N, C-alpha and C positions, 0 to 999 in steps of 0.2 A: 504494501500500498505506501502512495506517497500524493505529499500536496504540490503545491506550486504556490509562491507566492504568489498574490495577486496586488494589481496595482494601488497602494493605500492601504495594504492591509498590515496592523500591525506582528509584530512575531505573538502577541498571546493569541490572538485573533487565530494566526494559523496555525498553534500546535495546539488551541480548542477543535477548531476543524480536521485537526489530524485525529486528534483524541476519538472525535464523534465518530470519522472513518471506519476507524480500528472498531469501536463499540459494535456499530452500524454492522461491521461486516462477521464478526462472529468471533474473529480473529483468538483475542481471548480466552473465550470458553474450550476454541478448539485447542490451546496451546494447555491449559490448564487441567483437559479433560486426558492430553498424551503425555501428563507430567507423570504419574506411576502407569505401570502395567497392569491392568483391568484383564481377567480372562474371560474368556467370552460367556463362561456359565453367569458369571458374577454383572455382566452387561446385563444379562436377559434377564436376571433378577433384578435390577434396578429398573431397567425399561418395566417388567412387570408391575415393580410396587408404583411406579409414573404412571402407568395406566389406571388404576386402583384408584390413586388419588384423584384424579382427575373423573371417572367415571361419578366416584363420592361427590366431589366437587357439580359437577352436572345433577348429580340428584338431590343435591342439596338446594340448587337454584330452580331446577322445576318444581319441587317442594314448596319453595317460598313464592313462587309464583301463580302455585294455585292456592294459597292461603291466600295472598291479594286477593286473586280472582273471586274466590268464596264472599270474603269478608266486605269487597264492594258493596255488593247488593244489599249486604243488611244495616249496615251504618245509616244508608241514605232512606 
């Protein structure tokens, strides 16, 4: 990843733009993930745990939306 200094741009702004670019590209996440060796089975366990957490969040979100729909008609 590289950035070029724009006309009239300060060094701080350039550095900030570079940091945003690195963050958006996912480069730091990739470096952090490759920092230590993780076996395939461990990656699968981590992925399964993340999927279960996403599913639970989705269920909670749907349940709260359903509860809001049910209470709308009664309170008015």
